[in-house]
C-alpha positions as CSV (number, residue, x, y, z in Angstrom):
1,X,-29.5,81.9,0.1
2,X,-29.6,78.7,2.1
3,X,-30.7,78.3,5.7
4,X,-31.9,75.4,7.8
5,X,-35.5,75.2,9.1
6,X,-36.0,72.5,11.7
7,X,-32.6,71.2,10.5
8,X,-33.9,70.8,6.9
9,X,-32.2,72.9,4.2
10,X,-34.3,75.7,2.8
11,X,-33.6,78.3,0.1
12,X,-34.9,81.8,0.8
13,X,-34.4,85.2,-0.6
14,X,-31.7,87.5,0.7
15,X,-33.2,89.9,3.2
16,X,-35.9,87.5,4.4
17,X,-37.0,88.0,7.9
18,X,-37.8,85.6,10.7
19,X,-41.5,86.5,11.3
20,X,-42.2,86.4,7.6
21,X,-40.8,82.9,7.4
22,X,-42.8,81.8,10.4
23,X,-46.0,83.2,8.8
24,X,-45.3,81.2,5.6
25,X,-44.1,77.9,7.1
26,X,-45.6,77.5,10.6
27,X,-47.9,80.3,11.5
28,X,-48.9,78.7,14.8
29,X,-45.3,78.5,16.1
30,X,-44.9,80.4,19.3
31,X,-41.3,79.7,20.0
32,X,-38.6,80.6,17.5
33,X,-35.0,79.6,18.0
34,X,-32.2,81.0,15.8
35,X,-28.7,79.4,16.0
36,X,-29.5,77.9,19.4
37,X,-31.0,81.0,21.0
38,X,-34.7,81.9,21.5
39,X,-35.5,84.9,19.3
40,X,-37.9,87.4,20.9
41,X,-37.8,90.0,18.1
42,X,-38.0,89.9,14.3
43,X,-34.6,89.3,12.7
44,X,-33.1,89.5,9.2
45,X,-32.0,86.0,8.4
46,X,-28.5,85.3,7.2
47,X,-26.8,82.6,5.1
48,X,-26.4,79.3,7.1
49,X,-28.8,80.3,9.9
50,X,-30.4,77.4,11.8
51,X,-34.1,78.2,12.6
52,X,-36.4,76.0,14.6
53,X,-40.1,76.7,15.1
54,X,-42.0,75.1,18.0
55,X,-45.7,75.1,19.0
56,X,-46.0,74.9,22.7
57,X,-47.6,71.7,24.0
58,X,-47.4,69.8,20.7
59,X,-45.7,66.4,20.9
60,X,-43.2,66.0,18.0
61,X,-42.3,62.9,16.1
62,X,-39.0,61.2,16.9
63,X,-37.4,62.9,13.9
64,X,-38.8,66.3,14.9
65,X,-37.7,65.8,18.5
66,X,-34.1,65.3,17.4
67,X,-34.2,68.5,15.4
68,X,-35.7,70.4,18.3
69,X,-33.1,69.1,20.7
70,X,-30.4,69.9,18.2
71,X,-31.7,73.5,18.0
72,X,-30.5,74.3,21.5
73,X,-27.0,73.1,20.7
74,X,-24.3,75.1,19.1
75,X,-24.8,74.5,15.3
76,X,-22.5,71.9,13.9
77,X,-21.9,69.8,17.0
78,X,-24.8,67.4,17.0
79,X,-23.6,65.1,14.2
80,X,-20.3,64.5,16.1
81,X,-22.2,63.7,19.3
82,X,-24.7,61.5,17.5
83,X,-21.8,59.3,16.2
84,X,-20.6,58.7,19.7
85,X,-20.8,55.5,21.6
86,X,-20.3,55.7,25.4
87,X,-20.2,53.0,28.0
88,X,-21.4,53.5,31.5
89,X,-20.3,51.0,34.2
90,X,-22.7,51.3,37.0
91,X,-26.3,52.7,37.0
92,X,-26.5,54.3,40.4
93,X,-26.0,57.9,41.5
94,X,-23.3,58.7,39.1
95,X,-24.3,56.4,36.2
96,X,-28.0,57.4,36.1
97,X,-27.1,61.1,36.1
98,X,-24.5,60.7,33.4
99,X,-26.8,58.6,31.2
100,X,-29.6,61.2,31.4
101,X,-27.2,64.0,30.6
102,X,-25.8,62.2,27.6
103,X,-29.3,61.3,26.4
104,X,-30.4,64.9,26.6
105,X,-27.4,66.0,24.5
106,X,-28.1,63.3,21.9
107,X,-25.2,60.8,22.2
108,X,-26.1,58.2,19.6
109,X,-25.4,55.0,21.6
110,X,-25.0,54.2,25.3
111,X,-24.0,50.8,26.7
112,X,-25.0,50.5,30.4
113,X,-24.0,47.6,32.8
114,X,-25.2,47.1,36.3
115,X,-26.5,44.1,38.3
116,X,-28.5,45.8,41.0
117,X,-32.2,46.7,41.4
118,X,-33.8,50.0,42.4
119,X,-34.1,50.2,46.2
120,X,-35.8,52.9,48.4
121,X,-32.4,54.1,49.7
122,X,-31.4,54.9,46.0
123,X,-34.1,57.5,45.6
124,X,-32.1,60.1,47.7
125,X,-29.6,60.6,44.8
126,X,-30.4,58.3,41.8
127,X,-32.5,59.1,38.8
128,X,-35.3,56.6,39.5
129,X,-38.9,56.8,40.8
130,X,-40.8,55.1,43.6
131,X,-42.8,52.9,41.2
132,X,-39.5,51.5,39.9
133,X,-38.5,50.0,43.2
134,X,-37.6,46.3,42.7
135,X,-36.9,46.8,39.0
136,X,-33.3,46.1,37.7
137,X,-31.6,49.4,37.4
138,X,-30.6,49.0,33.8
139,X,-34.2,48.3,32.8
140,X,-35.6,51.2,34.8
141,X,-32.9,53.6,33.4
142,X,-33.4,52.5,29.9
143,X,-37.1,53.2,30.3
144,X,-36.4,56.6,31.7
145,X,-33.9,57.5,28.9
146,X,-36.4,56.4,26.2
147,X,-39.0,58.8,27.7
148,X,-36.4,61.6,27.3
149,X,-34.9,60.7,23.9
150,X,-36.4,57.8,22.0
151,X,-34.0,58.3,19.2
152,X,-30.8,57.0,20.9
153,X,-29.7,53.4,21.0
154,X,-29.4,51.9,24.4
155,X,-27.8,48.5,25.1
156,X,-28.3,47.3,28.7
157,X,-26.5,44.5,30.5
158,X,-28.0,43.2,33.8
159,X,-24.9,41.7,35.2
160,X,-21.9,42.5,37.3
161,X,-18.9,43.9,35.5
162,X,-15.8,41.8,35.8
163,X,-12.5,41.4,33.9
164,X,-14.0,38.5,32.1
165,X,-16.8,40.6,30.4
166,X,-15.4,44.1,30.1
167,X,-14.3,43.5,26.4
168,X,-17.8,42.2,25.6
169,X,-19.6,45.1,27.4
170,X,-17.3,48.0,26.5
171,X,-14.8,47.0,23.9
172,X,-16.6,48.9,21.1
173,X,-17.3,52.2,23.0
174,X,-15.4,55.4,22.3
175,X,-15.4,56.5,25.9
176,X,-16.1,54.6,29.2
177,X,-17.6,56.2,32.3
178,X,-16.7,54.5,35.6
179,X,-19.7,55.0,37.9
180,X,-19.1,52.4,40.7
181,X,-19.5,53.0,44.4
182,X,-16.9,50.4,45.7
183,X,-13.2,51.3,45.6
184,X,-12.1,47.8,44.6
185,X,-14.5,47.8,41.6
186,X,-13.3,51.3,40.6
187,X,-9.7,50.1,40.7
188,X,-10.5,46.9,38.9
189,X,-12.2,48.6,36.0
190,X,-9.7,51.4,35.8
191,X,-6.7,49.1,35.7
192,X,-8.2,46.7,33.2
193,X,-9.6,49.2,30.8
194,X,-6.5,51.5,30.6
195,X,-4.2,48.5,30.2
196,X,-6.3,46.7,27.5
197,X,-7.6,49.8,25.7
198,X,-4.8,52.3,25.9
199,X,-6.2,54.4,23.0
200,X,-9.7,54.8,24.5
201,X,-10.8,57.3,27.1
202,X,-11.9,56.6,30.7
203,X,-13.7,59.1,32.8
204,X,-13.9,58.1,36.4
205,X,-15.1,59.7,39.7
206,X,-13.7,59.8,43.2
207,X,-14.5,62.0,46.3
208,X,-18.1,63.0,45.9
209,X,-19.7,62.3,49.4
210,X,-21.1,64.7,51.9
211,X,-22.1,68.4,51.4
212,X,-18.8,70.2,51.2
213,X,-18.3,73.0,48.7
214,X,-19.4,72.4,45.2
215,X,-16.3,74.1,43.9
216,X,-14.0,71.4,45.4
217,X,-15.3,69.0,42.7
218,X,-13.3,69.3,39.5
219,X,-12.2,67.4,36.4
220,X,-8.5,66.5,36.5
221,X,-6.5,64.9,33.7
222,X,-4.6,62.0,35.5
223,X,-3.1,60.5,32.3
224,X,-3.3,60.9,28.6
225,X,-6.6,59.0,28.3
226,X,-7.8,59.1,32.0
227,X,-9.9,61.8,33.6
228,X,-11.0,61.9,37.2
229,X,-14.0,63.9,38.5
230,X,-14.5,64.8,42.2
231,X,-12.4,66.1,45.0
232,X,-10.4,62.9,45.2
233,X,-10.8,62.9,49.0
234,X,-14.3,62.8,50.4
235,X,-15.4,59.2,50.7
236,X,-18.7,57.9,52.0
237,X,-18.4,57.0,55.7
238,X,-20.5,57.3,58.9
239,X,-21.4,60.9,59.2
240,X,-20.6,61.6,55.5
241,X,-23.2,60.0,53.2
242,X,-23.8,60.2,49.5
243,X,-26.2,63.0,48.8
244,X,-27.9,64.2,45.6
245,X,-26.2,67.6,45.0
246,X,-22.5,66.6,45.1
247,X,-23.2,63.2,43.4
248,X,-25.0,65.1,40.6
249,X,-22.3,67.7,40.3
250,X,-19.6,65.0,39.9
251,X,-21.7,63.1,37.4
252,X,-22.3,66.1,35.3
253,X,-18.5,66.8,35.4
254,X,-18.2,63.3,33.9
255,X,-20.9,63.9,31.3
256,X,-19.3,67.2,30.3
257,X,-15.9,65.6,30.0
258,X,-17.4,62.9,27.7
259,X,-19.1,65.6,25.6
260,X,-15.8,67.6,25.3
261,X,-13.9,64.4,24.3
262,X,-16.5,63.5,21.7
263,X,-16.0,67.1,20.3
264,X,-12.2,66.7,20.4
265,X,-12.0,69.5,23.1
266,X,-10.0,67.7,25.7
267,X,-10.5,68.8,29.3
268,X,-7.3,70.1,31.0
């Protein structure tokens, strides 16, 4: 029968067991994953099983890393995700979180545009480090993403997004993530993208400030190709700043909406 070992096809005998396969193929492996779940006991393997063997502390090659990351996904979804191309407009609190989440799930290509640099005040909620202060955000974010998943393609644009360059920056993406802070920039991007690319998806965010209940942040389908994440109300203002938890929750709503769209499982 046919199984997949570290995502490579392998023919084995019917009735073969997991530990026997480990002893034959990678006797020093101390983590065994079967169909996306760690296996703590010996199992009889079945046709089509996906088995991954890992030795703790060993740094894999780029190809091995992709297989190992795939192993924690539901079998069959990775190829769809890998074909995806996602744009992220803004590399701040929302955009940096979304980019890291998409890199970890293995989205094949990410286009990121932002004109800002990393500042000390960004570190309270954005995915940067103190030694990156002064670095253009798109460069710092690209470097961080490559440390997580060197196999993805990352296109960065160190410039301000405007109606004049949206087509160049995001015309080829499957889905665009709006990750701006300013309301006028959010409106500009939303109006332009939905009117010029009516068949592409836009995932935006609004209402993510403060420290209100996590459960008030939700993903809402606004129009056929437009999804909004947040509570839609809570704006940053004196006494209600932008803080890591709710920004991160909203960003991960956005990333999960992107993932579901790439898998043709449309959010409600």
